[in-house]
Phi, psi and omega in degrees: 000320179303314184295318181296317179299315182292318180298318178297317180298310184290327180295324178291322178297317185286333184266346183222140177274106180290151174259128191244133169245124178260126179247108192231146171259067190285086180198299192288319181238167185265352181295334176300323183296311179292324178299316177299315179297324178295322177296318175302318181298318178296324176292321177300325180276003181060030175277333181219168170249113185276111185275322184170174181237130171260122180261111180255084188206151174258014176271124186294345180258359186298317182292319178294321175301315177300317180299321179295318178293320178300317180295318180301323180270015169087016180231064185295337183259011178301127184299141178232128177244144182229159175285115184274164173058042172275131188290320188234090174275135182214132177281101181244003183275154176279350188220341189297315182297316182295316180293321179296328183265335184266341185241145180289147177198162185275326184287125185283325180194167177299325181298334181275350180287157179289157173293133187299315182295318179298317180293315175309309184294321179296313181295319179293316185296331181272001184260152174299159179298140175053041183244349190257134169253122173264127177247117177254130179230034177203196179285169199253022181303312182289329177291320175298317179300322176297312183297327182267001183288156179256180179302148178213193184292342181272331182201142176277359181275152170291167180301315180295320177296319180295317177299312182297332181275321192255336186270137174274313179196167179240126173254121190237119166276108181180152178085175175222133189234140011281348178201151177161198181218118186235147192301315183299331180277333186244348186231125359259012192221069181298334179300325179293326177296312179302314183297311184298317182290332179281337187244001180272124185251343179277169179300141176223135179238124181264133170254102187281167181305320187294340179277303182298333181300330185273349184255120182255132176227176175070030178260205184297329179298312180296321178302320182289342185258340179262158175262152177301344178280002179267134175296334176292316175304312183296321180297314179291325177297315181289326185289306180206023177053047173061038175277358182090150184209150175299157190242052183301306185290325183299329181300318181300320178287318182301333180296345176283346185268151177294330181298334184297333180295341178286334190248335188238153171226159184263144166246113184228019176266073180152204180207163180266121177259127180245133178271170183299333180272004178091353175291156185217162171209152176271125180259108181299146179174209181289158176303138181228189176280359183252149176206158169232157182262147172223160180291145167288159181301142172062032179286143176268105183296322181297324178297319178295315179301320179295320178298319179296313178300317182297329182300327191258001183293127183219000000 
């Protein structure tokens, strides 16, 4: 069953160019930066159509940092949506402010970015049915806001109806499997995790903490391949000076590639149960719309990390 599920997923990827929306909390960790760069790389290879980035962050420089990376990868006008009306914005990142101030970008400030829910709805409404892959690599506040949104000038459908019509699948970096407590699910908005998992009806594949933890990227190899003029280089330099870092977010993006089938298999006989505090466990049972990935036997973690690093070299 694992093989059949995976084959079906990859066959659709190879036969159709998915349209991708990346929803990222680009602030606390540096894995978001490489994950964003990987999506750009897939778009450069014409494997996907990159629609836009939803920034789910309370860091005031996160959106500008995203804009700088988008410009570096040749997409300065890629739409960026942010969570509006946040009471307490605080620069807590090791790299967002520096990248926002040191690198050119089109977005003048977070205040000038589009509203995340509005952008989600606009991008989905303009897409063919069942063509969009949403990749979340942060907490799920904006995804919940999309699901609970009402009709607007872009579509007469509710958010849930719009998702069911336009989205092909959701790739989610979140949770710990078969059980545990992971930051994207519990911090700072566990209620959004509970809501999204209870109300999401399309296929969803989870890349849990335990998978990305074993794959190291952003080390000396990447340093040797990037130029200091790259915002990705600068982000890793500022974060931990290329000491290497786990690749939690990158796994969710890597699942879009055909190469991922060599390293990962699906577990889809059951569903993910999330508690009010954001902790989760996999409940075995009948096949559902939910699955999580696990490594195939005897996988070389270093090989996967090298593939991820190689994707973004520019």
